Rosetta silent file (secondary structure, phi, psi, omega in degrees, C-alpha in Angstrom):
SEQUENCE: MSRPISLTAVLRLKPDIALQQGMTAIAAFCSDMRSEPGCCFAHAMQQNDDPYRFILWEQYHDSEAQQAHFLAPHTQAFIASGLTELVSVSEGQLISTDYLGDKL
SCORE:     score description
SCORE:     0.000 S_00000001
   1 L     0.000  132.331  179.025  100.022  120.829   86.720 S_00000001
   2 L   -77.238  153.580 -179.150   96.794  118.967   87.471 S_00000001
   3 L   -93.031  146.763  176.478   95.233  119.235   90.899 S_00000001
   4 L   -61.267  150.675  178.903   94.656  116.265   93.172 S_00000001
   5 E  -107.970  125.702  178.432   91.112  114.893   93.250 S_00000001
   6 E  -108.758  135.655  178.462   89.526  114.259   96.654 S_00000001
   7 E  -123.347  142.681  170.160   86.550  111.958   97.106 S_00000001
   8 E  -123.500  119.995  179.963   84.273  111.368  100.063 S_00000001
   9 E  -119.598  134.324  175.762   82.131  108.258   99.806 S_00000001
  10 E  -106.232  123.160  179.362   79.521  107.178  102.328 S_00000001
  11 E  -116.491  150.243  174.484   78.920  103.430  102.471 S_00000001
  12 E  -130.272  130.233  176.292   76.422  101.453  104.494 S_00000001
  13 E   -63.657  141.459  176.294   76.779   97.759  105.223 S_00000001
  14 L   -68.867  150.909 -172.517   73.892   95.726  103.898 S_00000001
  15 L   -57.222  -29.523 -177.170   71.611   94.403  106.664 S_00000001
  16 L   -89.035    6.275 -178.395   72.676   90.772  106.287 S_00000001
  17 L   -98.680  128.351  177.351   76.403   91.534  106.646 S_00000001
  18 L   -65.179  140.577 -176.161   78.080   91.010  110.023 S_00000001
  19 H   -56.198  -47.720 -177.994   79.666   94.202  111.325 S_00000001
  20 H   -63.590  -39.416  177.526   83.140   92.682  111.796 S_00000001
  21 H   -60.519  -44.911  179.699   83.061   91.148  108.308 S_00000001
  22 H   -65.864  -43.196  179.598   82.202   94.521  106.795 S_00000001
  23 H   -61.935  -42.119  179.467   84.811   96.401  108.807 S_00000001
  24 H   -63.170  -42.634 -179.535   87.505   93.922  107.776 S_00000001
  25 H   -66.758  -41.049  179.797   86.539   94.211  104.098 S_00000001
  26 H   -67.044  -41.643  177.632   86.475   98.023  104.172 S_00000001
  27 H   -61.585  -42.227  179.079   89.857   98.175  105.934 S_00000001
  28 H   -66.375  -38.693  178.602   91.350   95.816  103.335 S_00000001
  29 H   -61.892  -44.795  178.061   89.815   97.861  100.516 S_00000001
  30 H   -62.816  -39.927  177.276   91.412  101.053  101.868 S_00000001
  31 H   -61.972  -42.770  177.423   94.745   99.265  102.176 S_00000001
  32 H   -62.815  -41.008  178.560   94.452   98.125   98.551 S_00000001
  33 H   -60.391  -43.093 -177.880   93.609  101.689   97.473 S_00000001
  34 H   -63.734  -18.789  178.496   96.703  103.029   99.236 S_00000001
  35 L   -85.663   -7.922  178.674   98.829  100.656   97.134 S_00000001
  36 L   -69.218  137.857 -177.311   97.571  102.228   93.888 S_00000001
  37 L   -54.940  -35.797 -176.296  100.298  104.317   92.201 S_00000001
  38 L   -97.822    9.120 -178.513   98.151  107.469   91.992 S_00000001
  39 E   -90.406  124.032  176.342   96.539  107.288   95.431 S_00000001
  40 E   -82.766  -42.052  175.213   97.699  109.930   97.942 S_00000001
  41 E  -161.548  157.394  175.746   95.555  108.561  100.774 S_00000001
  42 E  -153.353  116.823 -177.522   92.540  106.380  101.505 S_00000001
  43 E  -136.487  150.538  176.670   91.000  106.151  104.968 S_00000001
  44 E  -119.998  143.677  175.577   87.716  104.926  106.405 S_00000001
  45 E  -125.495  132.407  175.021   85.842  106.225  109.417 S_00000001
  46 E   -90.720  131.636 -179.072   83.035  104.351  111.144 S_00000001
  47 L   -72.394  137.369  179.181   80.225  106.612  112.322 S_00000001
  48 L   -67.811  -39.464 -175.415   79.616  106.635  116.083 S_00000001
  49 L   -84.932   -6.393  178.005   75.858  107.069  115.802 S_00000001
  50 L  -153.458   88.485 -173.336   75.466  104.380  113.119 S_00000001
  51 L   -64.630   -9.299  177.255   78.192  101.702  113.227 S_00000001
  52 L   -93.203    5.251 -178.619   77.002  100.217  109.918 S_00000001
  53 E  -115.113  133.880 -176.069   77.778  103.473  108.115 S_00000001
  54 E  -130.560  143.591  175.506   81.301  104.344  106.937 S_00000001
  55 E  -112.476  124.281  177.166   82.869  107.414  105.389 S_00000001
  56 E  -104.113  130.158  174.688   85.780  106.860  103.012 S_00000001
  57 E  -110.921  125.623 -177.807   88.195  109.697  102.313 S_00000001
  58 E  -134.646  147.271  172.593   90.320  109.247   99.224 S_00000001
  59 E  -140.356  137.648 -178.872   92.674  111.454   97.274 S_00000001
  60 E  -122.907  149.688 -178.897   94.243  110.831   93.877 S_00000001
  61 L   -55.421  -39.195 -175.231   97.041  112.666   92.071 S_00000001
  62 L  -163.455 -179.231 -177.257   94.791  113.462   89.115 S_00000001
  63 H   -66.116  -30.325  177.837   91.728  112.335   87.187 S_00000001
  64 H   -64.964  -41.753  178.193   93.694  109.558   85.454 S_00000001
  65 H   -66.556  -37.953  177.890   94.608  108.038   88.831 S_00000001
  66 H   -63.103  -46.251  179.198   90.995  108.358   89.965 S_00000001
  67 H   -64.432  -38.935  177.778   89.748  106.550   86.854 S_00000001
  68 H   -61.893  -35.768  177.686   92.420  103.857   87.279 S_00000001
  69 H   -59.747  -47.121 -177.146   91.110  103.334   90.827 S_00000001
  70 H   -66.544  -25.631  179.161   87.592  102.605   89.580 S_00000001
  71 H   -90.980  -10.302 -176.324   88.959  100.119   87.039 S_00000001
  72 L   -61.809  142.313 -179.870   91.331   98.396   89.490 S_00000001
  73 H   -56.008  -39.163 -178.996   90.580   94.710   90.132 S_00000001
  74 H   -68.551  -31.277  176.337   90.316   95.244   93.905 S_00000001
  75 H   -69.105  -46.206  179.060   87.759   98.033   93.394 S_00000001
  76 H   -62.906  -37.444  178.453   85.676   95.907   91.062 S_00000001
  77 H   -67.431  -39.443  178.896   85.917   92.964   93.497 S_00000001
  78 H   -64.655  -44.472  178.582   84.797   95.132   96.431 S_00000001
  79 H   -61.349  -45.958 -178.168   81.808   96.405   94.459 S_00000001
  80 H   -66.891  -22.060 -178.559   80.931   92.870   93.303 S_00000001
  81 H   -63.403  -25.707  178.196   81.131   91.540   96.875 S_00000001
  82 L    70.062   19.016 -178.797   77.796   93.195   97.614 S_00000001
  83 L   -75.473  -28.255 -173.668   78.757   93.961  101.215 S_00000001
  84 E  -131.416  165.234  168.449   77.822   97.618  101.067 S_00000001
  85 E  -118.209  144.875  177.758   75.568  100.091   99.364 S_00000001
  86 E   -83.425  116.306  179.761   76.830  103.465   98.189 S_00000001
  87 E   -82.900  -46.801  179.000   74.878  106.158  100.049 S_00000001
  88 E  -161.981  161.738  173.740   76.627  109.147   98.495 S_00000001
  89 E  -146.334  139.426  176.163   79.833  110.327   96.895 S_00000001
  90 E  -136.228  151.063 -178.247   81.213  113.818   96.493 S_00000001
  91 E  -120.066  141.797  178.789   84.283  115.166   94.763 S_00000001
  92 E  -162.068 -168.481  179.886   86.251  118.226   95.745 S_00000001
  93 L  -124.749  138.341  172.864   89.624  119.820   96.308 S_00000001
  94 L   -69.941  143.657  178.337   91.529  120.124   99.563 S_00000001
  95 L   -70.546  -39.627  179.607   92.116  123.695  100.604 S_00000001
  96 L  -134.578  138.145  177.041   95.660  122.896  101.731 S_00000001
  97 L  -122.430   14.560 -177.826   97.885  119.949  100.868 S_00000001
  98 H   -54.451  -40.168 -176.078  101.045  121.082  102.666 S_00000001
  99 H   -67.512  -14.727 -179.403  100.818  118.228  105.146 S_00000001
 100 H   -80.634  -16.276  177.772  100.982  115.690  102.293 S_00000001
 101 H    55.831 -126.611 -175.262  104.564  116.643  101.458 S_00000001
 102 H   -87.262    9.003  179.113  105.960  114.620   98.571 S_00000001
 103 H   -72.056  -16.597 -179.694  102.935  112.280   98.322 S_00000001
 104 L   -86.703    0.000    0.000  101.436  114.527   95.621 S_00000001
Protein backbone atom coordinates (compact mmCIF):
# COMPACT_ATOMS: atom_id res chain seq x y z
CA MET A 1 0.00 0.00 0.00
CA SER A 2 1.38 3.42 -0.92
CA ARG A 3 1.71 6.08 1.74
CA PRO A 4 -0.07 9.42 1.59
CA ILE A 5 2.02 12.37 0.43
CA SER A 6 1.91 15.56 2.50
CA LEU A 7 2.96 18.92 1.11
CA THR A 8 3.56 22.25 2.79
CA ALA A 9 3.74 25.20 0.43
CA VAL A 10 4.48 28.78 1.44
CA LEU A 11 2.98 31.41 -0.85
CA ARG A 12 3.32 35.17 -0.77
CA LEU A 13 0.90 37.52 -2.48
CA LYS A 14 2.56 39.70 -5.07
CA PRO A 15 2.85 43.35 -3.99
CA ASP A 16 0.23 44.64 -6.43
CA ILE A 17 -2.46 42.18 -5.29
CA ALA A 18 -5.11 43.35 -2.83
CA LEU A 19 -5.12 41.26 0.34
CA GLN A 20 -8.83 40.35 0.12
CA GLN A 21 -8.48 39.37 -3.55
CA GLY A 22 -5.59 37.07 -2.71
CA MET A 23 -7.32 35.53 0.30
CA THR A 24 -10.43 34.81 -1.77
CA ALA A 25 -8.38 33.19 -4.54
CA ILE A 26 -6.37 31.03 -2.11
CA ALA A 27 -9.54 29.91 -0.30
CA ALA A 28 -11.15 28.97 -3.62
CA PHE A 29 -8.00 27.13 -4.70
CA CYS A 30 -8.04 25.06 -1.49
CA SER A 31 -11.72 24.30 -2.02
CA ASP A 32 -10.95 23.14 -5.57
CA MET A 33 -8.10 20.96 -4.27
CA ARG A 34 -10.42 19.31 -1.74
CA SER A 35 -12.70 18.28 -4.63
CA GLU A 36 -9.88 16.31 -6.30
CA PRO A 37 -10.46 12.54 -6.02
CA GLY A 38 -7.05 11.85 -4.44
CA CYS A 39 -6.92 14.81 -2.06
CA CYS A 40 -7.25 13.96 1.66
CA PHE A 41 -7.12 17.59 2.78
CA ALA A 42 -6.07 21.07 1.67
CA HIS A 43 -6.03 24.02 4.05
CA ALA A 44 -4.48 27.48 4.05
CA MET A 45 -3.24 29.50 7.00
CA GLN A 46 -2.51 33.21 6.88
CA GLN A 47 0.54 34.20 8.91
CA ASN A 48 -0.12 36.63 11.77
CA ASP A 49 3.19 38.45 11.43
CA ASP A 50 2.94 38.78 7.63
CA PRO A 51 -0.65 38.79 6.33
CA TYR A 52 0.55 38.54 2.72
CA ARG A 53 2.17 35.17 3.43
CA PHE A 54 0.17 31.92 3.43
CA ILE A 55 0.99 28.34 4.31
CA LEU A 56 -0.89 25.63 2.43
CA TRP A 57 -1.13 22.14 3.91
CA GLU A 58 -2.11 19.44 1.45
CA GLN A 59 -2.24 15.68 1.57
CA TYR A 60 -2.77 13.24 -1.29
CA HIS A 61 -3.50 9.51 -1.25
CA ASP A 62 -0.38 8.74 -3.28
CA SER A 63 2.08 10.16 -5.80
CA GLU A 64 -0.39 9.66 -8.67
CA ALA A 65 -2.95 11.88 -6.90
CA GLN A 66 -0.25 14.46 -6.20
CA GLN A 67 0.77 14.54 -9.87
CA ALA A 68 -2.89 14.77 -10.94
CA HIS A 69 -3.21 17.81 -8.66
CA PHE A 70 -0.39 19.64 -10.44
CA LEU A 71 -1.99 18.88 -13.82
CA ALA A 72 -5.53 19.83 -12.75
CA PRO A 73 -7.03 22.80 -14.63
CA HIS A 74 -7.71 24.72 -11.40
CA THR A 75 -4.07 24.32 -10.32
CA GLN A 76 -2.79 25.52 -13.67
CA ALA A 77 -5.25 28.44 -13.59
CA PHE A 78 -4.14 29.45 -10.09
CA ILE A 79 -0.49 29.39 -11.13
CA ALA A 80 -1.26 31.35 -14.32
CA SER A 81 -3.21 33.98 -12.37
CA GLY A 82 0.08 35.40 -11.11
CA LEU A 83 -1.40 36.36 -7.74
CA THR A 84 1.28 34.69 -5.67
CA GLU A 85 4.88 33.64 -5.69
CA LEU A 86 5.99 30.27 -4.36
CA VAL A 87 8.36 30.87 -1.45
CA SER A 88 8.99 27.23 -0.60
CA VAL A 89 7.54 23.75 -0.77
CA SER A 90 8.37 20.66 1.24
CA GLU A 91 7.15 17.10 1.06
CA GLY A 92 6.86 14.68 3.93
CA GLN A 93 4.82 12.05 5.71
CA LEU A 94 2.45 12.54 8.62
CA ILE A 95 3.51 10.67 11.72
CA SER A 96 -0.08 9.66 12.46
CA THR A 97 -3.11 9.59 10.19
CA ASP A 98 -5.61 8.04 12.62
CA TYR A 99 -7.67 11.22 12.74
CA LEU A 100 -8.23 11.03 8.96
CA GLY A 101 -10.34 7.89 9.29
CA ASP A 102 -11.61 6.65 5.93
CA LYS A 103 -10.33 9.68 3.97
CA LEU A 104 -7.14 7.77 3.12
